[in-house]
C-alpha positions, 0 to 999 in steps of 0.5 A, spaced: 238 900 467 236 907 465 242 908 459 239 914 456 241 921 460 239 927 462 243 933 465 242 941 466 238 944 461 243 947 455 243 952 451 242 952 443 249 953 443 252 948 449 248 944 445 252 944 438 258 944 441 259 938 444 263 934 442 263 928 438 264 922 443 260 917 438 254 918 443 247 919 439 245 926 442 239 929 443 236 936 446 229 936 448 226 942 451 233 944 454 234 938 456 240 933 453 238 926 452 245 922 450 244 916 448 249 909 445 249 908 438 243 903 436 245 897 435 244 892 429 237 890 429 235 897 430 239 898 424 236 893 420 229 895 421 231 902 419 234 900 413 228 896 411 223 902 412 227 906 409 228 902 403 221 901 402 219 908 402 224 910 397 218 908 392 215 914 395 222 918 394 222 915 387 214 917 386 216 925 387 211 925 393 217 927 398 224 925 400 226 920 406 233 920 410 235 916 415 238 920 422 238 927 419 237 933 424 230 937 426 231 944 429 224 944 433 226 950 437 230 955 439 228 957 446 227 953 449 232 949 444 230 942 442 233 938 436 232 931 435 234 925 431 229 921 428 232 914 426 228 916 419 224 921 416 220 923 410 219 931 408 215 933 402 217 936 396 219 943 397 221 943 404 228 942 403 230 947 398 235 952 400 237 948 407 244 949 408 244 947 416 238 944 420 231 943 416 227 947 421 221 944 424 220 937 424 219 932 418 212 930 416 213 924 418 218 921 423 220 914 425 224 912 431 225 904 433 225 903 440 232 901 443 233 899 450 236 904 452 230 909 450 225 910 456 218 912 456 219 918 458 223 920 453 219 916 448 213 920 449 216 927 449 221 926 442 212 925 440 210 930 443 216 935 440 216 932 434 208 933 433 207 940 436 213 943 432 208 940 426 208 933 424 204 930 421 205 923 423 211 919 428 212 912 427 214 909 434 217 901 431 218 896 438 222 891 436 221 887 442 213 886 440 213 887 433 208 892 434 207 900 432 205 905 435 202 911 430 202 918 433 197 923 428 198 930 429 189 931 430 192 928 437 189 920 436 195 914 436 194 907 434 197 900 435 199 896 429 201 888 430 205 883 426 199 880 422 197 888 419 199 894 414 203 900 415 200 905 411 200 913 411 194 914 406 194 922 407 201 923 408 204 917 403 199 916 398 198 909 395 204 908 399 204 900 404 208 895 407 206 889 412 209 891 419 212 884 419 217 886 413 220 890 419 221 884 423 224 879 418 231 875 419 
């Protein structure tokens, strides 16, 4: 059963006027994507990675956010709210609304309601808008798919170590730690 829904193309103004209905809304190339709120295991994985990334924030390498929204494009309207994101220093100074452009690192924890097509579109939109890396975490298979701006991608399993030396120098995390009970 597909839980993500798409509707007719929306304008940016119509997207901003959506009521707060407790659902998670994003707009990708004018198409509204509606998903239910994340389940508890999803949130635990995002929290574990957030806590692990706080050391890079403390080192002044950038800022780490949970569920921050990014305005990738006005035309076609695209606004994405990754589960977790990282932005290099200086990009948030003076921002009073949405941060324009993609985060340098975006993380999506896959939920049962996510479709492969929606995930692909989200990854492509984030990288096209200037993101350096997107991590897609698959809780069911305990794998992480890494997508880079240069078009390369690869998978990591529970015995691998997650790192991003160009973006997060000196930071590493065993993939298995994401899935600990």
